[in-house]
C-alpha positions in Angstrom: 0.0 0.0 0.0 1.3 3.4 -0.8 0.1 7.0 -0.6 1.3 10.4 -1.6 1.5 13.6 0.5 1.6 17.0 -1.3 5.1 18.6 -0.7 3.5 21.9 0.3 1.9 20.3 3.4 5.2 18.8 4.6 7.3 21.9 4.4 6.1 23.5 7.6 6.3 20.2 9.5 9.8 19.5 8.2 11.2 22.9 9.1 9.7 22.6 12.6 11.2 19.2 13.1 14.6 20.5 12.1 14.3 23.7 14.2 12.6 22.4 17.4 12.8 18.5 17.1 9.0 18.5 17.4 6.0 19.9 15.6 4.4 22.9 17.4 0.6 23.2 17.2 -1.8 25.7 18.5 -3.8 24.6 21.6 -7.1 25.6 23.1 -7.2 23.1 26.0 -10.7 21.6 26.0 -12.4 18.2 25.6 -15.6 18.7 23.7 -18.6 16.7 22.4 -20.5 17.4 19.2 -24.1 18.3 19.9 -26.4 17.4 17.0 -30.0 18.6 16.8 -31.4 15.5 18.6 -28.9 15.5 21.5 -29.1 19.3 21.9 -32.9 19.2 22.1 -33.0 16.3 24.5 -30.7 18.2 26.9 -32.3 21.7 26.4 -29.1 23.0 24.8 -28.2 24.5 21.4 -26.4 22.8 18.5 -22.6 23.2 18.8 -19.7 21.8 20.8 -20.4 21.0 24.4 -17.4 21.7 26.6 -16.9 18.6 28.8 -13.5 19.4 30.3 -11.0 22.2 30.4 -7.3 21.6 30.9 -5.6 23.4 33.9 -3.6 26.4 32.9 -4.8 26.2 29.3 -5.8 29.0 26.9 -9.5 28.1 27.5 -9.2 28.3 31.3 -7.4 31.7 31.1 -10.0 33.1 28.7 -12.9 32.1 31.0 -14.4 29.2 29.1 -16.5 27.0 31.4 -17.6 23.4 31.5 -21.1 23.3 30.1 -20.6 26.1 27.6 -21.6 25.3 24.1 -19.3 26.7 21.4 -21.4 27.8 18.5 -19.0 30.0 16.5 -15.2 30.3 16.0 -13.8 33.4 14.2 -17.3 34.3 13.1 -18.1 30.9 11.5 -20.9 28.7 12.7 -19.5 25.4 13.9 -21.1 22.2 15.1 -18.2 19.7 15.4 -14.8 19.4 17.0 -13.4 18.7 13.6 -14.6 22.2 12.4 -13.1 23.8 15.5 -9.8 22.0 15.1 -9.6 23.1 11.4 -10.1 26.8 12.4 -7.7 26.5 15.3 -5.0 24.9 13.0 -5.3 27.8 10.6 -3.8 30.0 13.3 -0.4 30.3 14.8 0.6 29.9 18.4 0.0 33.2 20.1 -2.9 34.3 17.8 -6.2 35.3 19.2 -9.3 33.0 18.5 -12.7 34.5 19.0 -15.4 32.1 20.2 -19.1 32.6 20.6 -20.6 30.4 23.3 -24.0 29.7 24.7 -23.9 29.7 28.5 -27.1 29.2 30.4 -29.2 30.3 27.4 -27.2 33.5 26.7 -24.6 34.1 24.0 -21.2 35.3 25.1 -18.1 36.3 23.2 -14.8 34.9 24.4 -11.4 35.7 23.0 -8.5 33.4 23.8 -4.8 33.4 23.0 -3.8 30.1 21.5 -1.0 28.4 23.4 1.5 25.8 22.3 0.2 22.2 22.6 2.0 20.5 25.5 
């Protein structure tokens, strides 16, 4: 079995491995669960990403994200899955700001966090 990887997608990783001996990635610091329409309705929540856990000393904790928040937007884009959030997060660099819109106790709240380096 073989597969091909476009060279452009490997350049950043290769240069990071040479420079740091590891790949540095931006990090939010949450464990989340996708809330589809059915699950959200059954739990009286909105569709989005339910925050199940927050890592100590993470960007999420420092920004004030709380367990039970439902993330509904990232950088102004509606999101419903962790994969969508990860894709948006990975389009940023470590140290960049990421704007999230969350639903907390039925009210929408804007949270801006500074992406840290993944431990």
